PyMOL commands that place a pseudoatom at each C-alpha (Angstrom):
pseudoatom trace, name=CA, resn=MET, resi=1, chain=A, elem=C, hetatm=0, pos=[-13.630, 46.041, -0.927]
pseudoatom trace, name=CA, resn=SER, resi=2, chain=A, elem=C, hetatm=0, pos=[-10.763, 45.217, 1.332]
pseudoatom trace, name=CA, resn=VAL, resi=3, chain=A, elem=C, hetatm=0, pos=[-8.443, 47.308, -0.909]
pseudoatom trace, name=CA, resn=GLU, resi=4, chain=A, elem=C, hetatm=0, pos=[-10.596, 50.431, -0.144]
pseudoatom trace, name=CA, resn=LEU, resi=5, chain=A, elem=C, hetatm=0, pos=[-10.640, 49.446, 3.461]
pseudoatom trace, name=CA, resn=VAL, resi=6, chain=A, elem=C, hetatm=0, pos=[-7.021, 49.203, 3.662]
pseudoatom trace, name=CA, resn=GLU, resi=7, chain=A, elem=C, hetatm=0, pos=[-6.567, 52.479, 1.988]
pseudoatom trace, name=CA, resn=VAL, resi=8, chain=A, elem=C, hetatm=0, pos=[-8.935, 54.148, 4.233]
pseudoatom trace, name=CA, resn=LEU, resi=9, chain=A, elem=C, hetatm=0, pos=[-7.205, 52.799, 7.252]
pseudoatom trace, name=CA, resn=LYS, resi=10, chain=A, elem=C, hetatm=0, pos=[-3.818, 53.907, 6.000]
pseudoatom trace, name=CA, resn=GLU, resi=11, chain=A, elem=C, hetatm=0, pos=[-5.305, 57.427, 5.477]
pseudoatom trace, name=CA, resn=LEU, resi=12, chain=A, elem=C, hetatm=0, pos=[-6.809, 57.501, 8.878]
pseudoatom trace, name=CA, resn=ALA, resi=13, chain=A, elem=C, hetatm=0, pos=[-3.720, 56.281, 10.499]
pseudoatom trace, name=CA, resn=SER, resi=14, chain=A, elem=C, hetatm=0, pos=[-1.639, 59.191, 8.987]
pseudoatom trace, name=CA, resn=SER, resi=15, chain=A, elem=C, hetatm=0, pos=[-4.413, 61.871, 9.304]
pseudoatom trace, name=CA, resn=PRO, resi=16, chain=A, elem=C, hetatm=0, pos=[-3.526, 64.846, 11.498]
pseudoatom trace, name=CA, resn=VAL, resi=17, chain=A, elem=C, hetatm=0, pos=[-7.233, 65.063, 12.725]
pseudoatom trace, name=CA, resn=LYS, resi=18, chain=A, elem=C, hetatm=0, pos=[-7.563, 64.160, 16.334]
pseudoatom trace, name=CA, resn=LYS, resi=19, chain=A, elem=C, hetatm=0, pos=[-10.917, 62.212, 15.907]
pseudoatom trace, name=CA, resn=ASP, resi=20, chain=A, elem=C, hetatm=0, pos=[-9.265, 60.073, 13.229]
pseudoatom trace, name=CA, resn=ASN, resi=21, chain=A, elem=C, hetatm=0, pos=[-6.351, 59.204, 15.461]
pseudoatom trace, name=CA, resn=GLU, resi=22, chain=A, elem=C, hetatm=0, pos=[-8.749, 58.457, 18.304]
pseudoatom trace, name=CA, resn=ALA, resi=23, chain=A, elem=C, hetatm=0, pos=[-10.584, 56.005, 15.928]
pseudoatom trace, name=CA, resn=ILE, resi=24, chain=A, elem=C, hetatm=0, pos=[-7.355, 54.245, 15.101]
pseudoatom trace, name=CA, resn=GLN, resi=25, chain=A, elem=C, hetatm=0, pos=[-6.590, 54.009, 18.758]
pseudoatom trace, name=CA, resn=ARG, resi=26, chain=A, elem=C, hetatm=0, pos=[-9.961, 52.449, 19.521]
pseudoatom trace, name=CA, resn=ILE, resi=27, chain=A, elem=C, hetatm=0, pos=[-9.411, 49.885, 16.603]
pseudoatom trace, name=CA, resn=GLU, resi=28, chain=A, elem=C, hetatm=0, pos=[-5.970, 49.081, 18.080]
pseudoatom trace, name=CA, resn=LYS, resi=29, chain=A, elem=C, hetatm=0, pos=[-7.277, 48.623, 21.446]
pseudoatom trace, name=CA, resn=VAL, resi=30, chain=A, elem=C, hetatm=0, pos=[-10.354, 46.418, 20.451]
pseudoatom trace, name=CA, resn=SER, resi=31, chain=A, elem=C, hetatm=0, pos=[-8.211, 44.330, 18.142]
pseudoatom trace, name=CA, resn=GLY, resi=32, chain=A, elem=C, hetatm=0, pos=[-5.210, 44.055, 20.494]
pseudoatom trace, name=CA, resn=ASN, resi=33, chain=A, elem=C, hetatm=0, pos=[-2.915, 44.742, 17.633]
pseudoatom trace, name=CA, resn=SER, resi=34, chain=A, elem=C, hetatm=0, pos=[-1.357, 47.836, 15.870]
pseudoatom trace, name=CA, resn=ILE, resi=35, chain=A, elem=C, hetatm=0, pos=[-3.030, 49.134, 12.825]
pseudoatom trace, name=CA, resn=ASP, resi=36, chain=A, elem=C, hetatm=0, pos=[-0.061, 47.972, 10.638]
pseudoatom trace, name=CA, resn=VAL, resi=37, chain=A, elem=C, hetatm=0, pos=[-0.732, 44.350, 11.734]
pseudoatom trace, name=CA, resn=PHE, resi=38, chain=A, elem=C, hetatm=0, pos=[-4.435, 44.835, 10.917]
pseudoatom trace, name=CA, resn=ILE, resi=39, chain=A, elem=C, hetatm=0, pos=[-3.768, 46.225, 7.495]
pseudoatom trace, name=CA, resn=ASP, resi=40, chain=A, elem=C, hetatm=0, pos=[-1.286, 43.320, 6.679]
pseudoatom trace, name=CA, resn=GLN, resi=41, chain=A, elem=C, hetatm=0, pos=[-3.755, 40.749, 7.685]
pseudoatom trace, name=CA, resn=LEU, resi=42, chain=A, elem=C, hetatm=0, pos=[-6.391, 42.336, 5.339]
pseudoatom trace, name=CA, resn=GLU, resi=43, chain=A, elem=C, hetatm=0, pos=[-3.989, 42.469, 2.515]
pseudoatom trace, name=CA, resn=ASN, resi=44, chain=A, elem=C, hetatm=0, pos=[-2.919, 38.733, 3.082]
pseudoatom trace, name=CA, resn=ASN, resi=45, chain=A, elem=C, hetatm=0, pos=[-6.666, 37.807, 3.216]
pseudoatom trace, name=CA, resn=ALA, resi=46, chain=A, elem=C, hetatm=0, pos=[-7.305, 39.690, -0.059]
pseudoatom trace, name=CA, resn=VAL, resi=47, chain=A, elem=C, hetatm=0, pos=[-4.459, 38.097, -1.809]
pseudoatom trace, name=CA, resn=LEU, resi=48, chain=A, elem=C, hetatm=0, pos=[-5.490, 34.549, -0.524]
pseudoatom trace, name=CA, resn=ALA, resi=49, chain=A, elem=C, hetatm=0, pos=[-9.057, 35.088, -1.603]
pseudoatom trace, name=CA, resn=GLN, resi=50, chain=A, elem=C, hetatm=0, pos=[-8.016, 36.022, -5.132]
pseudoatom trace, name=CA, resn=VAL, resi=51, chain=A, elem=C, hetatm=0, pos=[-5.635, 33.087, -5.406]
pseudoatom trace, name=CA, resn=THR, resi=52, chain=A, elem=C, hetatm=0, pos=[-8.323, 30.782, -4.141]
pseudoatom trace, name=CA, resn=LEU, resi=53, chain=A, elem=C, hetatm=0, pos=[-10.791, 32.139, -6.632]
pseudoatom trace, name=CA, resn=ASP, resi=54, chain=A, elem=C, hetatm=0, pos=[-8.482, 31.848, -9.510]
pseudoatom trace, name=CA, resn=ALA, resi=55, chain=A, elem=C, hetatm=0, pos=[-7.530, 28.278, -8.949]
pseudoatom trace, name=CA, resn=GLU, resi=56, chain=A, elem=C, hetatm=0, pos=[-11.234, 27.312, -8.466]
pseudoatom trace, name=CA, resn=GLU, resi=57, chain=A, elem=C, hetatm=0, pos=[-12.337, 28.894, -11.703]
pseudoatom trace, name=CA, resn=LYS, resi=58, chain=A, elem=C, hetatm=0, pos=[-9.731, 27.469, -14.105]
pseudoatom trace, name=CA, resn=PRO, resi=59, chain=A, elem=C, hetatm=0, pos=[-10.393, 23.706, -13.620]
pseudoatom trace, name=CA, resn=LYS, resi=60, chain=A, elem=C, hetatm=0, pos=[-13.998, 24.045, -13.808]
pseudoatom trace, name=CA, resn=SER, resi=61, chain=A, elem=C, hetatm=0, pos=[-14.116, 26.041, -16.909]
pseudoatom trace, name=CA, resn=LYS, resi=62, chain=A, elem=C, hetatm=0, pos=[-11.539, 23.589, -18.561]
pseudoatom trace, name=CA, resn=LEU, resi=63, chain=A, elem=C, hetatm=0, pos=[-13.633, 20.590, -17.697]
pseudoatom trace, name=CA, resn=LEU, resi=64, chain=A, elem=C, hetatm=0, pos=[-16.792, 22.277, -18.911]
pseudoatom trace, name=CA, resn=VAL, resi=65, chain=A, elem=C, hetatm=0, pos=[-15.165, 23.151, -22.156]
pseudoatom trace, name=CA, resn=ILE, resi=66, chain=A, elem=C, hetatm=0, pos=[-13.976, 19.582, -22.609]
pseudoatom trace, name=CA, resn=CYS, resi=67, chain=A, elem=C, hetatm=0, pos=[-17.595, 18.084, -21.895]
pseudoatom trace, name=CA, resn=LEU, resi=68, chain=A, elem=C, hetatm=0, pos=[-19.184, 20.862, -24.251]
pseudoatom trace, name=CA, resn=ASN, resi=69, chain=A, elem=C, hetatm=0, pos=[-16.730, 19.831, -26.938]
pseudoatom trace, name=CA, resn=GLY, resi=70, chain=A, elem=C, hetatm=0, pos=[-17.645, 16.258, -26.507]
pseudoatom trace, name=CA, resn=CYS, resi=71, chain=A, elem=C, hetatm=0, pos=[-21.316, 16.938, -26.702]
pseudoatom trace, name=CA, resn=LEU, resi=72, chain=A, elem=C, hetatm=0, pos=[-20.803, 19.027, -29.903]
pseudoatom trace, name=CA, resn=PHE, resi=73, chain=A, elem=C, hetatm=0, pos=[-18.920, 16.190, -31.694]
pseudoatom trace, name=CA, resn=GLY, resi=74, chain=A, elem=C, hetatm=0, pos=[-21.412, 13.711, -30.276]
pseudoatom trace, name=CA, resn=ALA, resi=75, chain=A, elem=C, hetatm=0, pos=[-24.314, 15.642, -31.804]
pseudoatom trace, name=CA, resn=ILE, resi=76, chain=A, elem=C, hetatm=0, pos=[-22.564, 16.233, -35.059]
pseudoatom trace, name=CA, resn=ILE, resi=77, chain=A, elem=C, hetatm=0, pos=[-21.519, 12.577, -35.473]
pseudoatom trace, name=CA, resn=GLY, resi=78, chain=A, elem=C, hetatm=0, pos=[-25.043, 11.479, -34.465]
pseudoatom trace, name=CA, resn=LEU, resi=79, chain=A, elem=C, hetatm=0, pos=[-26.722, 13.586, -36.952]
pseudoatom trace, name=CA, resn=VAL, resi=80, chain=A, elem=C, hetatm=0, pos=[-24.397, 12.517, -39.754]
pseudoatom trace, name=CA, resn=SER, resi=81, chain=A, elem=C, hetatm=0, pos=[-24.882, 8.941, -38.908]
pseudoatom trace, name=CA, resn=LEU, resi=82, chain=A, elem=C, hetatm=0, pos=[-28.638, 9.449, -38.719]
pseudoatom trace, name=CA, resn=VAL, resi=83, chain=A, elem=C, hetatm=0, pos=[-28.642, 10.689, -42.324]
pseudoatom trace, name=CA, resn=PHE, resi=84, chain=A, elem=C, hetatm=0, pos=[-26.261, 8.090, -43.804]
pseudoatom trace, name=CA, resn=LYS, resi=85, chain=A, elem=C, hetatm=0, pos=[-26.671, 4.976, -41.572]
pseudoatom trace, name=CA, resn=PRO, resi=86, chain=A, elem=C, hetatm=0, pos=[-29.514, 5.222, -39.005]
pseudoatom trace, name=CA, resn=GLU, resi=87, chain=A, elem=C, hetatm=0, pos=[-28.828, 1.735, -37.435]
pseudoatom trace, name=CA, resn=ILE, resi=88, chain=A, elem=C, hetatm=0, pos=[-25.418, 2.947, -36.043]
pseudoatom trace, name=CA, resn=THR, resi=89, chain=A, elem=C, hetatm=0, pos=[-26.557, 6.197, -34.557]
pseudoatom trace, name=CA, resn=VAL, resi=90, chain=A, elem=C, hetatm=0, pos=[-26.876, 4.765, -31.022]
pseudoatom trace, name=CA, resn=TYR, resi=91, chain=A, elem=C, hetatm=0, pos=[-23.102, 3.754, -31.243]
pseudoatom trace, name=CA, resn=ALA, resi=92, chain=A, elem=C, hetatm=0, pos=[-22.032, 6.885, -33.121]
pseudoatom trace, name=CA, resn=ILE, resi=93, chain=A, elem=C, hetatm=0, pos=[-23.169, 9.438, -30.462]
pseudoatom trace, name=CA, resn=PRO, resi=94, chain=A, elem=C, hetatm=0, pos=[-20.891, 8.047, -27.647]
pseudoatom trace, name=CA, resn=LEU, resi=95, chain=A, elem=C, hetatm=0, pos=[-18.085, 7.623, -30.006]
pseudoatom trace, name=CA, resn=GLY, resi=96, chain=A, elem=C, hetatm=0, pos=[-18.412, 11.184, -31.157]
pseudoatom trace, name=CA, resn=TYR, resi=97, chain=A, elem=C, hetatm=0, pos=[-18.576, 12.459, -27.622]
pseudoatom trace, name=CA, resn=THR, resi=98, chain=A, elem=C, hetatm=0, pos=[-15.351, 10.498, -26.688]
pseudoatom trace, name=CA, resn=VAL, resi=99, chain=A, elem=C, hetatm=0, pos=[-13.530, 11.669, -29.773]
pseudoatom trace, name=CA, resn=GLY, resi=100, chain=A, elem=C, hetatm=0, pos=[-14.589, 15.328, -29.124]
pseudoatom trace, name=CA, resn=ALA, resi=101, chain=A, elem=C, hetatm=0, pos=[-13.791, 15.258, -25.323]
pseudoatom trace, name=CA, resn=ALA, resi=102, chain=A, elem=C, hetatm=0, pos=[-10.392, 13.441, -25.955]
pseudoatom trace, name=CA, resn=GLY, resi=103, chain=A, elem=C, hetatm=0, pos=[-9.309, 15.939, -28.698]
pseudoatom trace, name=CA, resn=ARG, resi=104, chain=A, elem=C, hetatm=0, pos=[-10.125, 18.775, -26.636]
pseudoatom trace, name=CA, resn=TYR, resi=105, chain=A, elem=C, hetatm=0, pos=[-8.290, 17.301, -23.630]
pseudoatom trace, name=CA, resn=ILE, resi=106, chain=A, elem=C, hetatm=0, pos=[-5.171, 16.549, -25.805]
pseudoatom trace, name=CA, resn=GLN, resi=107, chain=A, elem=C, hetatm=0, pos=[-5.283, 20.223, -27.070]
pseudoatom trace, name=CA, resn=GLU, resi=108, chain=A, elem=C, hetatm=0, pos=[-5.480, 21.359, -23.324]
pseudoatom trace, name=CA, resn=ILE, resi=109, chain=A, elem=C, hetatm=0, pos=[-2.539, 19.236, -22.424]
pseudoatom trace, name=CA, resn=ASP, resi=110, chain=A, elem=C, hetatm=0, pos=[-0.555, 20.717, -25.381]
pseudoatom trace, name=CA, resn=GLU, resi=111, chain=A, elem=C, hetatm=0, pos=[-1.541, 24.294, -24.433]
pseudoatom trace, name=CA, resn=SER, resi=112, chain=A, elem=C, hetatm=0, pos=[-0.399, 23.790, -20.843]
pseudoatom trace, name=CA, resn=LYS, resi=113, chain=A, elem=C, hetatm=0, pos=[3.178, 22.457, -21.878]
pseudoatom trace, name=CA, resn=LYS, resi=114, chain=A, elem=C, hetatm=0, pos=[3.820, 25.732, -23.893]
for i in range(1, 114): cmd.bond("trace and resi %d" % i, "trace and resi %d" % (i + 1))
show_as sticks, trace
zoom trace
């Protein structure tokens, strides 16, 4: 949205229409800055918002994948132990979770090194 606003402000600032120029002058008067400063602030805020969103999404999704991988391995090992040795199922499920999460975590570390 701010990209569209920046484009509109640039278009109005260079418009030969008198009303457009008056609108830009009112914006400059109210904000106390020139329109170029206002546009730069909008662009900087848009970049900052995008970087913040990107930084927040990646760690959460990686952690979620690691936890889900641990749950998958825990469930598989729990079911297998339930069929073959039911008395160790209580111990096998946390072990499977740990193995699955650790394996995925090691894989994430290897991918980040590349």
